[in-house]
C-alpha positions in Angstrom: 179.6 45.8 -46.6 176.4 46.4 -44.5 175.2 50.1 -43.9 173.2 51.3 -41.2 170.0 53.3 -42.6 169.9 57.2 -41.9 166.7 58.7 -42.2 165.8 62.4 -42.5 163.1 63.6 -40.1 162.5 67.2 -40.5 165.7 68.9 -39.8 167.1 65.9 -38.0 168.7 62.6 -38.9 167.5 59.5 -37.3 169.7 56.4 -36.9 168.2 53.2 -35.4 171.3 50.7 -34.8 169.6 47.2 -35.0 172.9 45.1 -35.5 175.8 44.6 -33.3 178.1 47.0 -34.2 181.6 46.0 -35.4 184.6 48.5 -36.3 184.1 48.8 -40.0 180.3 49.2 -39.5 180.9 51.9 -36.9 183.5 53.8 -39.2 181.0 53.5 -42.2 178.3 55.0 -40.0 180.3 57.9 -38.9 181.3 58.8 -42.5 177.7 58.2 -43.8 176.2 60.3 -41.2 178.8 63.1 -41.6 177.9 63.3 -45.3 174.2 63.2 -44.6 174.3 66.2 -42.2 176.2 68.3 -44.7 173.9 67.2 -47.7 170.5 67.8 -45.8 171.7 70.6 -43.6 170.5 68.8 -40.5 170.6 70.5 -37.3 170.0 67.3 -35.1 171.3 63.6 -35.1 169.1 61.0 -33.0 170.9 57.7 -32.4 168.7 55.0 -31.1 171.0 52.2 -29.5 168.2 50.4 -27.9 169.1 47.3 -29.7 172.9 47.2 -28.4 173.5 44.9 -25.7 177.2 45.6 -25.7 179.3 48.8 -26.2 183.1 48.6 -26.3 185.5 51.3 -26.1 185.6 51.9 -30.1 182.1 52.1 -30.2 181.8 54.6 -27.2 184.7 56.5 -29.0 182.7 56.4 -32.2 179.7 57.9 -30.5 181.8 60.7 -29.0 183.3 61.3 -32.6 179.9 61.6 -34.2 178.8 64.1 -31.6 182.1 66.2 -32.0 181.6 66.2 -35.8 178.1 67.0 -35.6 178.8 70.0 -33.3 181.2 71.3 -35.7 178.7 71.0 -38.5 176.1 72.7 -36.2 174.0 69.7 -35.4 173.4 68.3 -31.9 173.6 64.5 -31.1 171.1 62.9 -28.9 171.7 59.1 -28.0 168.3 57.1 -27.0 167.7 53.8 -25.7 170.7 53.3 -23.7 170.5 50.0 -21.6 171.7 50.3 -17.8 174.5 47.8 -18.6 175.7 49.9 -21.6 175.7 53.1 -19.3 177.7 51.2 -16.6 180.1 50.0 -19.3 180.7 53.3 -20.8 181.4 54.8 -17.2 183.7 51.9 -16.4 185.8 52.5 -19.5 186.0 56.3 -18.6 183.9 57.4 -21.7 181.8 60.5 -20.7 180.3 61.1 -24.3 181.0 64.8 -24.1 178.6 66.8 -26.0 176.2 63.9 -26.4 172.7 64.4 -24.8 170.8 61.3 -23.8 167.3 60.6 -23.5 165.4 57.4 -22.6 163.5 57.0 -25.7 163.1 58.3 -29.3 160.1 60.7 -28.2 162.0 62.3 -25.6 165.3 62.5 -27.9 163.2 64.1 -30.6 161.7 66.5 -28.2 165.3 67.6 -27.1 166.3 68.3 -30.8 163.1 70.1 -31.5 163.6 72.3 -28.5 167.2 73.1 -29.6 165.8 73.8 -33.1 163.1 76.3 -31.9 165.7 78.0 -29.8 168.2 78.4 -32.7 165.5 79.6 -34.9 164.5 82.4 -32.4 168.1 83.4 -32.1 168.4 83.6 -35.7 165.4 85.7 -35.9 166.7 88.0 -33.3 170.0 88.5 -35.2 168.0 89.5 -38.3 166.2 92.2 -36.5 
């Protein structure tokens, strides 16, 4: 079975979805990503969906589940590259993607993750003092 590559980028993981997602691939991504968050101690997950032309309710729920699991494991999820048609479809399906931050591109998405990491590090330093 094919797998979607997950790259470590500092304290974050970068996932670029370049193929049309089917249910098995989406489930494998969720499992792989969860394992890598724990293995690397990642604090952020950036998912680039700019290559996806269609998102169905299963893929929408999968993104929502990834965000929920990531939050539990202390990592924020940012989805970037969402096409207007995909955003409209998600709204029409009633999927709000609770807990998923969005950005227009990878650069802005990484900036969101880095801002969260800096805030988290300063809060950790305050607790230690």
